[in-house]
C-alpha positions, 0 to 999 in steps of 0.5 A: 499500500502506497503511503498517502497524505495526510499521515492519518490515512494510512492508519486509517487504511490499515486498521491501525486507527480504530486500534488507536481509538479503542487504546485511548479511550480505555486510558479515560477509565482511569485517566492518565492522558496528562501529568496530573495522572488524576486517574478518575474514571471519565467513562463514568462521568468523574472529572478530574483538574481538567474538568473534562468528562466522556464527551469532548466540549467545544466552545466554538469553531471557526477559520482563524486568521490570527495564527502563525503565517504557516498555518494561515495562508489564504483560507486561514486555519481551522480552529476548534477551541475545546473547553476546559484545560489541564493547566489553568494558568492564572493569567490565561486570556481565554479563562472563560474557556479554560476556567469557567468551562463555557462550551458545550458537550458534542458527540464524535459525530458532531466533532467530525461534522465540524472538521468537514464544515472547515474543510469545506470553508477552505481552511488549511488545516484542522487545528485543536486548541487546547486538546490534550484532555480530549485526545480519545474523543478527538481520535474517536471523531477521526474515522467517521470524518476520513470516511466523509471526506476529510484530508487536511492536516492536523494541528496539535495546539497544546500547552506543553504539559503533555504525557509521553504515553498519550503522545505516542498514540498520535504518532502518525496522525498529527501532522504539525504539532504546535505546543507552547513552551511556557516556563523554564522555572518549577518554582514559576510553574507551581505558582502560576498554575500549580504544575512544578514538574511543567518544565521537565514534562514539557521537554519530555513532551517536545522531545517526543513530538520532534521525534514523531514529525521532525522540524517544520516542513512547507509546501510551495505556497509556505503552508506548513505540512508537517512538523514542530511549531513552538510558541513561547509567551514572553512575560514580564520580569522574565517569568517565563524564562526565555533563555533556558527555553531557547537553549533547550529548543536549540538542543533539540534542534537549531531549525526549530521554529518559534514564535516568540510571542509578545501579547502578554497582558494581565488578565484573570488572577494576574493582578494578584501577582505583582511580577506579572501584573502588567503588560510587557514592555517593548525592551523586554521583548527585544532582549528576549528576541536577542538572547533567543537569536544568541542560542543559535536558533533562527527560524523566528516568528516575531511580532513585536507591534503587539508590545505597549 
């Protein structure tokens, strides 16, 4: 059998995708989808830290033109915003979705319909936003979507707090990984999202993602087709640890595509933390970019005008 693109078509035709779906659903019985390892029985309706249950919850879906340039093109990135989160950072700009749970439960069939609708609208990819805690439900929706004609690459747009065994279920299914590399310090992650092991788990996860898909690759239109695209939000007072993050990414590969993000503003509970209770300054952002370049990374997506 000849390889087909996107990669998930090969697993669908071989029957492996169905086996992955079953393995993923079994993980819900004692949930270990992320490093929180809540071990609640989500198949029985129990919920853990992320508040996710048996069904996926979706806040919205639409073509998105504000994503990274290699994803947007002329038709936009087909974003599906999933509700709740396994990190729930205190400064989250989408806290109504991630913390407050605004959204609605959807069946696998309905999630498949959303993917197909985005494809019909001319989007270049299907971009699952905050998907970690709904990995089984997303996989469950893929076979009916493929049967009805889904042929777009899949983007895994996550917070970087991932379980490697769960990621291994996505090998050969996800085409483009787009994780955050949020924090380098255990103390900071404990303070801002109650996950002191974030730096270690993030590095393990990005290493596995890179093993699966490699560096970001593009077609003749400049659109991403496969690979790793990393986001790093620069925080005031260097709370994100930009240099340490960049050094890790350069060790992973100096060709890592990195979006150095400048759009931080204090939201949700950020006003209760004096270290992040202000917007990022232009000078802080410029220094962050210089530090990243000095590490040897060279594929940067910079948006300095977002600073104030």
